[in-house]
C-alpha positions in Angstrom: 123.2 110.8 88.8 121.6 111.9 92.0 118.8 109.3 91.9 121.4 106.4 91.9 123.3 108.1 94.8 120.1 108.4 96.8 119.3 104.8 95.9 122.5 103.6 97.5 122.3 106.0 100.5 118.8 104.9 101.4 119.6 101.2 100.7 116.8 100.8 98.3 117.2 97.9 95.9 115.0 99.6 93.3 115.6 102.9 91.6 111.8 103.3 91.2 111.4 103.7 94.9 113.7 106.7 94.8 112.3 108.5 91.8 109.7 111.2 92.4 107.3 109.9 89.7 104.4 108.2 91.5 103.1 106.5 88.4 106.3 104.5 88.2 105.9 103.0 91.7 104.2 99.7 91.9 100.7 99.9 93.3 100.2 98.6 96.8 97.5 96.0 96.8 95.1 95.3 99.6 94.9 91.9 101.2 93.8 88.9 99.1 90.5 87.8 100.6 88.6 84.5 100.0 84.9 84.6 98.9 83.8 83.7 102.5 85.9 86.6 103.9 84.4 89.0 101.3 80.9 87.8 102.2 81.5 88.5 105.9 83.0 91.9 105.2 79.9 92.9 103.1 77.7 92.0 106.1 80.0 93.9 108.5 79.9 97.0 106.2 76.1 96.9 106.1 75.7 96.3 109.9 78.4 98.2 111.8 78.6 97.0 115.4 76.7 93.7 114.8 76.9 90.9 117.4 78.9 87.8 116.6 75.8 85.6 116.8 73.9 87.7 114.3 76.9 87.9 112.0 77.3 84.1 112.1 73.6 83.7 111.3 73.6 86.2 108.4 76.9 84.7 107.0 75.2 81.3 106.9 78.6 79.5 106.8 79.5 76.1 108.2 81.5 76.2 111.5 84.8 75.3 109.8 84.3 77.9 107.0 83.2 80.5 109.6 86.4 79.9 111.7 88.7 80.1 108.7 87.1 83.2 107.3 86.8 85.2 110.6 90.4 84.3 111.5 91.6 85.5 108.0 89.7 88.8 108.4 91.1 89.4 111.8 94.6 88.5 110.6 94.3 91.2 107.9 93.3 93.7 110.6 89.8 94.3 109.0 87.6 93.2 111.9 87.7 94.0 115.6 85.8 92.1 118.3 84.7 94.0 121.4 83.5 92.2 124.4 80.8 94.0 126.4 79.6 91.7 129.2 78.1 88.7 127.5 77.9 90.5 124.2 80.6 90.2 121.6 80.4 92.9 118.9 82.1 92.8 115.6 83.3 96.0 113.9 84.7 96.5 110.4 88.0 98.4 110.5 88.6 98.8 106.7 87.7 101.7 104.4 
């Protein structure tokens, strides 16, 4: 009926996206994070506005692991780096 018509008019490939029943829609998942990324995020949540040096020290990760994890977090839009003179401050942007 109407739901199929709306499906074609809105160019939705799935009828579930058109129906008004939210329980039938697939849940939107958050980003998949590695253990190192989760560890850094926990530190960021506990210390909002922490300097990058302190964050690296608390994370206690090797240089390669730190680079991979921090790039992953930034790619997911969960961390923001603010430069204030010589200080670089990391902020958590998630919920």
